[in-house]
C-alpha positions as CSV (number, residue, x, y, z in Angstrom):
1,X,325.8,100.6,-30.6
2,X,322.1,100.2,-30.3
3,X,319.6,98.0,-32.1
4,X,320.2,99.9,-35.2
5,X,318.3,102.4,-33.8
6,X,321.7,103.8,-33.6
7,X,323.6,100.9,-34.9
8,X,326.5,102.6,-33.1
9,X,326.8,101.7,-36.3
10,X,323.6,106.2,-34.9
11,X,321.2,115.1,-35.1
12,X,320.1,117.9,-35.5
13,X,317.5,116.6,-36.7
14,X,314.5,116.0,-38.8
15,X,314.8,113.3,-41.3
16,X,312.7,112.8,-44.3
17,X,311.9,116.2,-45.6
18,X,310.4,117.1,-48.9
19,X,311.9,120.4,-50.1
20,X,313.1,122.3,-47.0
21,X,310.6,121.2,-44.4
22,X,312.2,120.4,-41.0
23,X,312.2,120.7,-37.3
24,X,315.0,122.0,-35.1
25,X,315.1,122.7,-31.3
26,X,318.3,123.6,-29.6
27,X,317.1,125.4,-26.5
28,X,314.1,123.6,-25.0
29,X,313.9,119.9,-24.0
30,X,311.0,119.3,-26.3
31,X,310.7,116.1,-28.4
32,X,311.5,116.6,-32.1
33,X,309.2,114.6,-34.4
34,X,310.2,110.9,-34.5
35,X,312.5,109.4,-37.1
36,X,311.8,106.0,-38.7
37,X,314.6,104.1,-40.2
38,X,314.1,103.7,-44.0
39,X,315.2,100.1,-44.6
40,X,314.9,100.5,-48.4
41,X,317.4,103.4,-48.6
42,X,319.6,102.2,-45.7
43,X,322.5,99.8,-46.3
44,X,322.1,96.3,-44.9
45,X,323.6,96.1,-41.4
46,X,323.6,92.4,-40.4
47,X,327.4,92.1,-41.1
48,X,328.0,95.1,-38.9
49,X,326.1,93.5,-36.0
50,X,328.0,90.3,-36.5
51,X,331.3,92.2,-36.3
52,X,330.0,93.8,-33.0
53,X,329.4,90.4,-31.5
54,X,325.6,90.5,-31.6
55,X,324.2,86.9,-31.6
56,X,322.3,85.4,-34.5
57,X,318.9,85.4,-32.8
58,X,319.1,89.0,-31.7
59,X,320.4,90.0,-35.1
60,X,317.4,88.4,-36.8
61,X,315.0,90.2,-34.5
62,X,316.7,93.5,-35.1
63,X,316.7,93.0,-38.9
64,X,312.9,92.3,-38.8
65,X,312.0,95.1,-36.4
66,X,310.9,98.6,-37.3
67,X,312.9,101.2,-35.3
68,X,311.7,104.7,-34.4
69,X,313.9,107.3,-32.8
70,X,312.5,110.1,-30.7
71,X,315.1,112.8,-30.3
72,X,315.4,115.7,-27.8
73,X,317.9,118.5,-28.4
74,X,318.7,121.1,-25.8
75,X,321.4,123.1,-24.1
76,X,322.5,122.5,-20.5
77,X,322.7,125.4,-17.9
78,X,326.4,125.5,-18.8
79,X,325.5,126.0,-22.5
80,X,326.6,122.5,-23.7
81,X,324.5,121.0,-26.4
82,X,322.8,117.7,-25.5
83,X,321.0,115.1,-27.7
84,X,318.8,112.5,-26.0
85,X,317.6,109.6,-28.1
86,X,314.9,107.1,-27.1
87,X,314.7,104.1,-29.5
88,X,311.6,102.0,-29.8
89,X,311.5,98.8,-31.9
90,X,308.7,96.5,-32.9
91,X,308.9,92.7,-32.5
92,X,309.5,92.6,-28.7
93,X,313.0,94.1,-28.8
94,X,313.7,96.2,-25.7
95,X,314.1,99.9,-26.4
96,X,317.2,101.9,-25.5
97,X,317.9,105.4,-24.2
98,X,321.0,107.3,-25.2
99,X,322.3,110.7,-23.9
100,X,324.9,112.4,-26.0
101,X,326.7,115.4,-24.7
102,X,328.5,117.2,-27.5
103,X,331.7,118.2,-25.7
104,X,334.0,115.4,-27.1
105,X,334.5,113.9,-23.6
106,X,334.5,110.1,-23.4
107,X,331.8,108.6,-21.2
108,X,330.9,105.1,-20.3
109,X,327.6,103.5,-21.1
110,X,326.0,100.1,-20.7
111,X,323.9,98.8,-23.6
112,X,321.8,95.6,-23.5
113,X,322.6,94.9,-27.1
114,X,326.2,96.1,-27.5
115,X,327.6,95.8,-24.0
116,X,330.0,98.1,-22.2
117,X,330.8,101.2,-24.3
118,X,332.8,104.3,-24.1
119,X,331.7,107.1,-26.4
120,X,332.0,110.8,-27.2
121,X,330.3,113.2,-29.5
122,X,330.7,116.7,-30.9
123,X,329.6,119.1,-33.6
124,X,332.1,119.2,-36.5
125,X,332.6,121.7,-39.3
126,X,333.6,120.7,-42.8
127,X,335.9,123.8,-42.8
128,X,337.6,123.0,-39.5
129,X,340.9,121.1,-38.9
130,X,339.1,118.1,-37.4
131,X,337.4,117.4,-40.7
132,X,340.7,116.7,-42.4
133,X,341.1,113.7,-40.0
134,X,337.7,112.2,-40.9
135,X,337.6,109.2,-43.3
136,X,336.5,110.1,-46.8
137,X,333.5,107.8,-46.6
138,X,332.1,109.7,-43.7
139,X,332.5,113.0,-45.6
140,X,330.4,112.1,-48.6
141,X,327.1,113.7,-49.6
142,X,326.3,116.1,-46.8
143,X,324.1,119.2,-47.4
144,X,325.6,122.4,-46.1
145,X,322.9,125.0,-46.6
146,X,321.3,127.5,-44.3
147,X,318.9,124.9,-42.8
148,X,321.7,122.5,-42.1
149,X,324.3,124.7,-40.5
150,X,322.5,125.0,-37.1
151,X,325.4,124.1,-34.8
152,X,326.6,126.6,-32.2
153,X,329.3,127.8,-34.6
154,X,327.5,127.1,-37.9
155,X,328.3,123.4,-38.1
156,X,326.1,121.1,-40.1
157,X,327.3,117.7,-38.9
158,X,327.8,115.7,-35.7
159,X,330.6,113.2,-35.1
160,X,330.4,110.3,-32.7
161,X,333.0,107.7,-31.7
162,X,332.4,104.7,-29.5
163,X,334.6,101.8,-28.4
164,X,333.8,98.4,-27.0
165,X,337.1,97.1,-25.5
166,X,335.6,93.8,-24.4
167,X,334.4,92.8,-27.9
168,X,337.3,94.5,-29.6
169,X,335.6,97.0,-31.9
170,X,335.1,100.7,-32.5
171,X,332.6,102.8,-34.5
172,X,332.8,106.3,-35.9
173,X,329.7,108.0,-37.2
174,X,328.9,111.3,-38.9
175,X,325.3,112.6,-38.8
176,X,323.7,115.2,-40.9
177,X,321.3,115.7,-43.8
178,X,321.7,114.3,-47.3
179,X,319.6,114.4,-50.5
180,X,318.5,111.0,-51.8
181,X,316.5,110.8,-55.0
182,X,315.6,114.5,-54.7
183,X,314.4,114.3,-51.1
184,X,316.2,115.6,-48.0
185,X,316.7,113.0,-45.2
186,X,318.5,112.7,-41.9
187,X,321.4,110.3,-42.6
188,X,324.3,108.7,-40.7
189,X,327.5,107.3,-42.2
190,X,329.2,104.7,-40.1
191,X,332.5,102.9,-40.1
192,X,332.9,99.9,-37.7
193,X,336.2,98.2,-37.4
194,X,338.0,95.6,-35.2
195,X,340.5,97.2,-32.9
196,X,343.2,94.8,-34.2
197,X,342.5,96.1,-37.7
198,X,341.4,92.8,-39.1
199,X,338.0,93.9,-40.4
200,X,336.3,97.1,-41.3
201,X,332.7,97.8,-42.5
202,X,331.1,100.9,-43.9
203,X,327.3,101.6,-44.1
204,X,324.9,104.5,-44.5
205,X,321.6,104.7,-42.6
206,X,318.7,106.8,-43.8
207,X,315.8,108.0,-41.6
208,X,312.3,109.2,-42.5
209,X,310.9,112.2,-40.7
210,X,307.4,111.5,-39.4
211,X,305.1,114.4,-39.0
């Protein structure tokens, strides 16, 4: 996880959009407009950070910080979709960079907040067999209109799974677009659980699209 920039707790992408305004870029490695976490609409995440083994001082700094995501979406020469995320936080918190390759292959990553991770990502369709295996909380509230279904096979959502063996937790996320109070936002639903099954937390993160 990242300093709830991603909270591995972390599109196609745009986030706060009034009406149907948005930005999508799947072919060129051009930055998409930044996303600012909406703390008013997002669920509190301090308990999630605690479960993930993040210390009190760092949790306090993260909770006070304003986090902005700059996202680049593009295809590799082999035609595989990539999403690169640079996270910038206020308050002196070191930023993070994240490269997601949407081929559902596990890859290792070292994060200065969350430690040694192994994660994988993919586009996921609500009509595909994989969707049946997704927790009901992660399925709730996603828009599935023409502007959302921009995946290579018409998918509207991205699924991520990450494991931290050393600290004994895993997190599953689904990204997409949701309507909140009549406005369209980029959203992420996240389930974080202990590998021994002793604890599980569920949160929703909402991001504003900044023009």
